[in-house]
Structures are given as C-alpha cells and as structure tokens.
C-alpha positions as CSV (number, residue, x, y, z in Angstrom):
1,X,13.1,1.5,12.7
2,X,10.0,0.6,10.9
3,X,6.4,1.7,11.4
4,X,3.4,0.3,9.7
5,X,-0.1,-0.4,10.2
6,X,-2.2,-2.6,8.0
7,X,-5.9,-2.4,6.9
8,X,-8.2,-5.2,7.2
9,X,-9.2,-7.2,4.1
10,X,-12.3,-9.4,3.5
11,X,-12.7,-11.8,0.9
12,X,-16.1,-12.9,-0.2
13,X,-17.0,-16.4,-1.6
14,X,-19.5,-16.4,-4.3
15,X,-21.0,-19.4,-6.5
16,X,-24.0,-18.7,-8.7
17,X,-25.5,-19.3,-12.2
18,X,-24.8,-16.7,-14.7
19,X,-27.4,-15.0,-16.8
20,X,-26.7,-15.1,-20.7
21,X,-26.4,-11.2,-21.5
22,X,-24.0,-9.5,-23.7
23,X,-20.4,-8.7,-22.3
24,X,-18.3,-5.7,-23.5
25,X,-15.9,-6.1,-26.3
26,X,-13.2,-4.0,-28.0
27,X,-13.2,-2.8,-31.6
28,X,-11.4,-5.3,-33.8
29,X,-8.9,-2.7,-35.3
30,X,-6.9,-1.1,-32.4
31,X,-3.4,-0.4,-31.7
32,X,-2.1,-3.0,-29.3
33,X,1.4,-1.9,-28.8
34,X,3.2,1.2,-27.9
35,X,7.0,1.6,-27.2
36,X,7.3,-2.2,-27.4
37,X,4.9,-2.8,-24.5
38,X,1.8,-4.9,-25.4
39,X,-1.6,-3.3,-24.7
40,X,-4.1,-6.2,-24.0
41,X,-7.8,-5.5,-23.6
42,X,-9.3,-4.4,-21.5
43,X,-6.7,-1.6,-21.7
44,X,-6.7,0.2,-25.1
45,X,-5.3,3.1,-27.0
46,X,-8.0,5.3,-28.7
47,X,-11.8,5.5,-28.6
48,X,-13.6,2.0,-28.6
49,X,-10.5,0.2,-27.7
50,X,-10.6,0.1,-24.0
51,X,-13.1,-0.9,-21.4
52,X,-15.0,2.0,-19.9
53,X,-17.5,1.0,-17.4
54,X,-18.2,4.7,-16.5
55,X,-16.7,4.6,-13.1
56,X,-13.3,3.5,-14.1
57,X,-11.2,3.9,-17.4
58,X,-8.5,1.6,-19.1
59,X,-7.5,4.1,-21.6
60,X,-3.8,4.1,-22.5
61,X,-2.2,7.1,-24.1
62,X,0.8,6.6,-26.5
63,X,2.9,9.7,-26.4
64,X,6.4,11.0,-26.0
65,X,7.4,12.2,-22.7
66,X,9.7,14.8,-24.3
67,X,10.2,16.0,-27.9
68,X,13.4,13.7,-28.2
69,X,11.8,10.6,-26.7
70,X,10.2,7.4,-28.4
71,X,6.4,7.3,-27.7
72,X,5.7,5.2,-24.6
73,X,2.5,4.2,-23.0
74,X,0.8,6.1,-19.9
75,X,-2.0,5.3,-17.8
76,X,-3.2,7.8,-15.4
77,X,0.0,9.6,-16.1
78,X,2.3,6.8,-15.1
79,X,4.5,5.2,-17.7
80,X,3.5,1.7,-18.4
81,X,6.1,-1.2,-18.5
82,X,3.8,-4.1,-18.6
83,X,0.1,-5.3,-18.2
84,X,-1.1,-8.8,-17.0
85,X,-4.8,-9.2,-17.9
86,X,-5.0,-12.6,-15.9
87,X,-3.8,-11.3,-12.6
88,X,-5.1,-7.8,-12.9
89,X,-1.7,-6.3,-12.5
90,X,0.1,-3.4,-14.1
91,X,3.7,-2.5,-13.8
92,X,4.7,1.0,-14.1
93,X,7.9,3.1,-13.6
94,X,8.0,4.4,-10.1
95,X,8.8,8.1,-9.6
96,X,11.7,8.6,-7.1
97,X,11.3,11.1,-4.3
98,X,14.6,13.1,-3.2
99,X,16.0,15.3,-0.7
100,X,19.4,16.6,-1.4
101,X,22.1,18.6,0.3
102,X,22.9,22.0,-1.2
103,X,26.6,22.7,-1.3
104,X,26.4,26.2,-2.2
105,X,23.9,26.9,0.3
106,X,25.4,24.6,2.8
107,X,22.0,23.4,4.0
108,X,19.5,20.9,2.7
109,X,17.4,21.9,-0.5
110,X,13.9,21.7,-1.2
111,X,12.5,18.0,-1.2
112,X,11.3,16.9,-4.5
113,X,8.5,14.1,-3.6
114,X,6.0,12.3,-5.5
115,X,2.1,11.8,-4.8
116,X,0.1,9.0,-6.0
117,X,-3.6,9.6,-6.6
118,X,-5.7,7.4,-8.9
119,X,-9.4,6.3,-9.1
120,X,-8.6,3.1,-11.1
121,X,-5.5,1.9,-9.8
122,X,-4.5,0.6,-6.3
123,X,-1.0,0.0,-4.9
124,X,-0.2,-3.8,-4.7
125,X,0.7,-4.6,-1.2
126,X,1.5,-8.1,-2.3
127,X,4.2,-6.9,-4.8
128,X,5.6,-3.6,-3.4
129,X,7.4,-2.2,-0.5
130,X,8.6,1.3,0.3
131,X,12.4,1.6,-0.2
132,X,14.4,4.5,1.5
133,X,17.9,5.0,0.4
134,X,20.6,7.2,2.0
135,X,23.1,7.3,5.1
136,X,20.7,9.5,7.2
137,X,17.5,9.1,6.0
138,X,13.8,8.6,7.2
139,X,11.1,8.7,4.9
140,X,7.2,7.8,5.0
141,X,4.1,7.3,2.9
142,X,0.9,8.5,4.4
143,X,-2.9,8.4,3.3
144,X,-4.4,11.2,1.5
145,X,-7.7,9.8,2.6
146,X,-9.4,11.9,5.3
147,X,-11.5,9.2,6.6
148,X,-10.1,8.1,10.0
149,X,-10.6,4.5,9.3
150,X,-8.4,4.8,6.1
151,X,-5.7,6.7,7.4
152,X,-2.0,5.1,7.7
153,X,1.6,6.0,7.9
154,X,4.4,3.7,6.7
155,X,8.1,4.7,6.9
156,X,11.6,3.2,7.7
157,X,15.0,4.6,8.6
158,X,18.4,3.9,6.5
159,X,21.8,4.8,8.1
160,X,25.5,4.3,7.4
161,X,28.7,5.5,8.7
162,X,30.9,5.7,5.6
163,X,30.9,4.6,2.0
164,X,33.1,1.8,2.9
165,X,30.2,0.3,5.0
166,X,28.0,0.1,1.9
167,X,27.6,-3.2,-0.4
168,X,25.5,-4.3,-3.2
169,X,22.7,-6.5,-2.5
170,X,19.4,-7.0,-0.3
171,X,18.5,-3.8,1.8
172,X,19.2,-4.4,5.2
173,X,19.1,-1.0,6.9
174,X,22.7,0.1,5.9
175,X,22.0,2.6,3.3
176,X,18.8,1.1,2.5
177,X,15.6,-0.2,4.1
178,X,12.3,-1.8,2.9
179,X,8.9,-1.9,4.8
180,X,5.7,-3.4,3.7
181,X,2.8,-1.2,2.6
182,X,-1.0,-1.9,3.6
183,X,-3.7,-2.9,1.2
184,X,-6.3,-0.9,-0.4
185,X,-4.0,2.4,-1.2
186,X,-5.5,4.4,-4.0
187,X,-3.4,7.7,-2.9
188,X,-0.5,8.6,-0.8
189,X,2.1,11.4,-0.2
190,X,5.9,10.8,0.4
191,X,7.5,13.0,3.1
192,X,11.0,13.0,4.6
193,X,11.7,13.5,8.4
194,X,13.7,16.7,8.8
195,X,15.4,15.4,11.9
196,X,17.4,13.0,9.6
197,X,19.3,14.7,6.8
198,X,22.3,14.8,4.7
199,X,24.4,17.6,6.2
200,X,26.8,15.6,7.9
201,X,27.2,13.0,5.4
202,X,26.9,14.9,2.1
203,X,30.5,14.0,1.3
204,X,29.5,10.3,0.6
205,X,25.8,10.4,0.7
206,X,24.4,13.7,-0.7
207,X,20.7,12.7,-1.0
208,X,18.0,10.8,0.5
209,X,15.5,8.8,-1.7
210,X,12.2,7.2,-1.1
211,X,10.5,5.2,-3.7
212,X,7.9,2.6,-4.0
213,X,9.3,-0.6,-5.5
214,X,8.5,-3.9,-6.9
215,X,10.2,-5.8,-3.9
216,X,11.3,-8.9,-6.2
217,X,12.8,-6.7,-8.8
218,X,14.8,-4.3,-6.7
219,X,18.2,-4.7,-5.6
220,X,20.4,-2.3,-3.9
221,X,23.5,-0.7,-5.2
222,X,26.0,1.4,-3.1
223,X,26.0,3.8,-6.2
224,X,22.6,4.6,-5.3
225,X,23.9,6.4,-2.2
226,X,27.3,7.7,-3.4
227,X,26.6,8.9,-7.0
228,X,22.8,9.8,-7.0
229,X,22.3,6.9,-9.7
230,X,18.7,6.4,-8.1
231,X,17.5,10.0,-8.9
232,X,15.5,10.6,-12.0
233,X,18.6,11.8,-13.8
234,X,20.4,8.5,-12.8
235,X,18.5,6.7,-15.6
236,X,17.8,3.7,-13.1
237,X,14.2,2.0,-14.0
238,X,12.5,1.3,-10.7
239,X,9.5,-0.6,-11.4
240,X,6.2,-0.8,-9.0
241,X,3.2,-2.9,-9.5
242,X,-0.4,-1.6,-9.5
243,X,-3.7,-3.7,-9.0
244,X,-6.6,-2.8,-11.1
245,X,-10.3,-4.2,-11.3
246,X,-13.3,-3.7,-13.3
247,X,-16.0,-1.5,-11.8
248,X,-16.9,-1.3,-8.0
249,X,-19.1,-4.2,-7.6
250,X,-18.5,-7.9,-6.6
251,X,-19.1,-10.7,-9.1
252,X,-22.4,-11.5,-7.3
253,X,-23.7,-8.0,-7.6
254,X,-22.7,-7.4,-11.1
255,X,-24.4,-10.6,-12.1
256,X,-27.4,-10.3,-10.1
257,X,-28.2,-6.6,-10.7
258,X,-27.1,-6.7,-14.3
259,X,-26.0,-3.1,-13.6
260,X,-23.4,-1.9,-16.1
261,X,-21.7,-4.4,-18.6
262,X,-20.1,-7.7,-17.8
263,X,-16.4,-7.6,-18.7
264,X,-15.7,-11.4,-18.7
265,X,-16.3,-11.6,-22.7
266,X,-14.9,-15.2,-23.3
267,X,-16.5,-18.5,-23.0
268,X,-14.6,-20.5,-20.7
269,X,-14.0,-17.7,-18.6
270,X,-14.7,-17.0,-14.8
271,X,-15.3,-13.9,-12.6
272,X,-13.4,-13.6,-9.3
273,X,-13.6,-10.8,-6.8
274,X,-10.7,-8.4,-6.5
275,X,-8.6,-9.0,-3.5
276,X,-7.1,-5.4,-3.1
277,X,-10.2,-3.1,-3.1
278,X,-13.6,-3.2,-4.8
279,X,-14.4,-4.6,-8.4
280,X,-13.8,-7.9,-10.0
281,X,-11.3,-9.6,-12.4
282,X,-11.8,-12.3,-15.1
283,X,-9.9,-15.4,-15.4
284,X,-9.8,-18.3,-18.1
285,X,-11.2,-21.5,-16.8
286,X,-9.0,-24.4,-15.6
287,X,-7.3,-25.9,-18.9
288,X,-7.7,-22.9,-20.7
289,X,-5.2,-20.0,-21.7
290,X,-5.4,-16.4,-23.1
291,X,-7.2,-13.3,-22.5
292,X,-10.7,-13.7,-20.7
293,X,-11.8,-10.1,-21.6
294,X,-11.9,-10.8,-25.4
295,X,-14.4,-12.9,-27.1
296,X,-13.0,-16.3,-27.9
297,X,-9.9,-15.2,-25.8
298,X,-9.8,-18.3,-23.7
299,X,-8.6,-21.3,-25.7
300,X,-7.9,-24.8,-24.7
301,X,-4.4,-24.9,-23.2
302,X,-3.2,-27.8,-25.2
303,X,-3.7,-26.4,-28.5
304,X,-3.6,-22.2,-28.1
305,X,-1.0,-20.2,-29.7
306,X,-1.0,-16.9,-27.7
307,X,-1.3,-13.7,-29.9
308,X,0.6,-10.6,-29.0
309,X,-0.6,-9.1,-25.7
310,X,-2.1,-12.3,-24.6
311,X,-1.2,-13.8,-21.3
312,X,-1.0,-17.3,-20.0
313,X,-3.6,-17.3,-17.0
314,X,-3.1,-20.3,-14.6
315,X,-6.5,-21.3,-12.7
316,X,-4.7,-21.0,-9.4
317,X,-2.1,-18.4,-8.2
318,X,-1.1,-16.1,-5.5
319,X,-3.7,-13.4,-6.6
320,X,-6.6,-15.8,-7.3
321,X,-8.5,-18.0,-5.1
322,X,-10.3,-21.0,-6.6
323,X,-13.2,-20.6,-3.9
324,X,-14.1,-17.2,-5.3
325,X,-14.6,-18.4,-8.9
326,X,-17.9,-17.8,-10.9
327,X,-18.0,-20.1,-13.9
328,X,-19.7,-19.1,-17.0
329,X,-18.6,-21.4,-19.8
330,X,-21.8,-21.0,-22.0
331,X,-22.0,-17.1,-21.7
332,X,-21.4,-16.3,-25.2
333,X,-23.6,-17.8,-27.8
334,X,-21.5,-20.0,-30.3
C-alpha cells in the first residue's frame, strides 16, 4: 500500500544582462577537508571560510561524534558524506527510525524516530525515497509545516510471512518497500502505524525500520529484517541526498535588486534558479569545469586540472536546465 501527494513545482526562465558588482569569496587559507571528505566552497570550516548570506548558512563543523571517533564533518547536525557544488547536492548519513518488540515485556517498546528540520537544506525528491523495512511495518513521513497548502503524508507498507520469503535485491514489498517523497520538504516527522507491529513476527523480524534513502544507492538485504543490521547499532551507512541553494531569491531578483551578495564568483559562470525550493545555484559555463563559487574556479575544460574539492560541472544534467541560465562571463575584472 502506498500513499503520496505531490506538491506543485514552478520553474522560472530568466535571461538578462549582469551588472559588474563584486561577488562573495572565501578566505584563501581554509581547512578544506574533514574525515576524508572534501569541503568545497560555498561550504567551509571556520569563520570566513563559508558563504553566509544572512538567511542561510553553509558552515561545516569538523568534530568527533564520540570521544573515540575520528573527526567527521557535520552540517545542521547531519553527518556529511559528500558535497557537489555544481549540482547543489549534499549527501548525508541518514538516521534510521526504529520500532522494536521488547521480549522481556512481551510487547512493543517505545519507537525511536527521527525528525528533519532545516532552514538551509531540502530533501531531494529527485534522489530520495522513503524506505520501510520489516515483516509487519507501516510507516510515514509527514510535514511539520502548519500551512494547509504545505501539508503532506507519505507512507508505505512492508510485509513478509517468514524469513524464508526474504531475498536480497530491490525493494518489492516483501520485507521492504519504497515510495517517492514530494518536493520542497524542509522538515518532516517519522511515525509508525501501531496497527502494524512486530508482535506476531518477532521471532524473525523483531523491528520495523523507516529511513530516507538515496534510492540509487540503496539495496535491500534480508539481514536488515532478521538481524537488525539496519539499525543504528548495525553499522550500515544509509546515505540520503539534500538540496541546497543560495539565499531565497531568484537569479533575476538578486541581480536586479542587488540585495545581499552574488555568489557566482568565477568568470565563465552562470546563475540558475533552484528547482527544489527558493534560491539560486551557480554553474560553470559550457566548456568550462570547476567550482563556480570560487574566483577563477571555472577553467577551460580542455586544460583544467581539478584541485581537491573541485567538481566537474556539466552544462546540462538532470538538475540544471539550459533555458534557466543567466550568463556572466565578464563579471570579474581580469
């Protein structure tokens, strides 16, 4: 059983000339790696090393989750696995919500659920799905937004009759189900439906799980049901993808009104309106590669040697439409 309701999405096409005014830039001597993860600008560690437009922040903290851990990068409290400045994507370790049978009490224990709430990041509807795992599991994610037009509930139901019916591979409803999520999500809660619990299947499926997953990177394992390997203590790394953008204005508005600072710092870069919520992104122009948020970051693709943290940015991909580009090859004085 699947239930989902999608929100409308509007794309604005803009093409205009660019005024020659100074963009933001990062300090030259900044830590650009933490825990083996590259931290490209506009994200950064420490004062002066990240873009801060006043309404959104790109600050990364490099810290230990526990005393025995190595330092790892975090944004808004979520562990960072990778950042793509060209596509406006950030991969995080996705926390797993669980609801387990308590054998000592012979009843279901208290659910451990995750809430997502961010002012700077949005759940990528293009990359993620809600995964529900278990042999009698029905779980939802629902909006925290009180506005009627922004309310939504998405859920799916996983069943299985025995451990023998489980097999590794794609989620197909037997022990695991996947369902799409709507665009524009900046907050949600996870909830389990108490009409479906593990009391009758606890011998081979002691817990139900719900987790936001990067669909292309998630593959079901039977042990997720039978051994609890999907839980936080199981050590399975489940990635999810979040979208980010600069500010809350369109390219047209930020360039026309000159409010705040313009983030597309490199010559041969372009501004593109964000597709999943307000704000804009920067992209290297056709034939150029690199990081458009850094001065001289977009180099001729035939000769460029990418530095640590840089990203190859194609001029067309699934997240950027060429008809929304605003070209500014002469923005930065040479």
